[in-house]
C-alpha positions in Angstrom: -188.5 38.8 -164.0 -185.8 36.7 -164.7 -187.1 35.3 -161.2 -190.4 33.9 -162.8 -188.8 32.8 -166.2 -185.8 30.9 -164.0 -188.7 29.1 -161.9 -190.9 28.4 -164.8 -191.2 25.6 -166.9 -190.4 27.3 -169.5 -187.2 28.6 -168.0 -186.3 25.1 -167.2 -185.8 24.6 -163.5 -187.3 22.8 -161.8 -186.0 22.1 -158.7 -185.8 23.5 -155.4 -182.8 25.4 -153.4 -182.7 23.4 -150.6 -182.6 20.3 -152.9 -179.2 21.4 -154.7 -178.0 22.3 -150.7 -178.3 19.1 -150.2 -177.0 18.0 -153.1 -173.8 19.8 -153.0 -174.0 18.7 -149.0 -173.5 14.9 -150.2 -171.0 15.5 -152.6 -168.4 17.5 -150.9 -169.2 14.7 -148.4 -168.1 12.3 -150.3 -165.4 13.7 -151.8 -164.0 14.8 -148.5 -164.2 10.5 -147.1 -163.1 9.3 -150.1 -159.3 11.5 -149.6 -159.2 11.7 -146.1 -159.4 8.2 -146.3 -156.5 7.4 -147.8 -154.0 6.1 -145.7 -150.7 8.9 -145.7 -149.6 10.5 -142.3 -151.4 13.3 -142.1 -154.9 12.0 -143.0 -157.2 9.9 -140.5 -157.1 6.8 -143.0 -153.2 6.1 -141.9 -154.6 5.5 -138.2 -157.5 2.8 -139.6 -155.0 1.3 -141.9 -152.4 0.8 -139.5 -155.3 0.2 -136.8 -157.6 -2.8 -138.4 -156.5 -3.3 -142.1 -159.8 -4.9 -143.0 -162.3 -2.1 -141.4 -160.4 0.3 -143.9 -161.2 -1.7 -146.8 -164.1 -2.2 -146.3 -164.9 1.7 -145.1 -163.1 2.9 -148.0 -164.2 0.1 -150.8 -167.7 1.2 -149.7 -167.1 5.2 -149.3 -164.9 4.7 -153.5 -167.6 2.8 -154.9 -171.1 5.1 -152.9 -168.9 8.5 -154.7 -167.8 6.4 -158.2 -171.8 5.9 -158.9 -173.2 9.5 -158.0 -170.3 11.6 -158.8 -168.0 10.4 -161.3 -170.3 8.2 -163.4 -173.6 10.6 -164.3 -170.2 13.5 -164.7 -168.8 11.3 -167.9 -172.4 10.8 -168.7 -173.2 14.2 -169.4 -169.7 15.3 -170.8 -168.6 14.3 -174.3 -166.0 11.7 -174.6 -163.2 13.9 -176.1 -163.2 16.4 -172.7 -163.1 12.8 -170.0 -160.0 12.1 -172.9 -158.7 15.9 -172.1 -159.2 16.1 -168.4 -157.3 12.0 -167.8 -154.4 13.5 -170.1 -153.0 15.9 -166.9 -153.5 13.5 -165.0 -151.5 11.2 -166.0 -148.8 13.2 -166.0 -149.5 14.5 -162.6 -149.3 10.6 -161.8 -146.1 10.4 -163.5 -144.5 13.2 -162.4 -145.0 12.2 -159.0 -144.2 8.7 -159.3 -141.0 9.5 -160.5 -139.9 11.7 -158.1 -141.2 9.6 -155.2 -138.7 7.6 -157.3 -136.2 9.9 -156.9 -136.2 10.5 -153.3 -136.7 6.7 -152.1 -133.7 6.5 -154.6 -131.3 9.8 -153.8 -131.0 9.4 -149.5 -130.2 13.3 -148.2 -130.2 12.3 -144.5 -127.3 10.7 -145.0 -124.9 12.3 -147.2 -122.5 15.1 -145.8 -123.4 19.1 -145.5 
């Protein structure tokens, strides 16, 4: 009975599970593409960035644009403005702490100090 209610027009769910599966696969693939193309030594983007920078920039720009249009913009339209701001605060704090740790390691060279 619950299935009939959910799939009926009164239940509000009118999409097929196949469309949901395809949407999930698309979003996960875009997410992986955007983050794997970051030019960090352990990711795929590092080799591409050092081999051909203009190709990397074109691929990364296109994948980032599609990611923004399909993932981030619809999520911010549906969310209340207070939740978007609340989600941005921990990200900004994490980014600041990451940069501070990076700067500290950059300034102090542990390998040159005696043990």
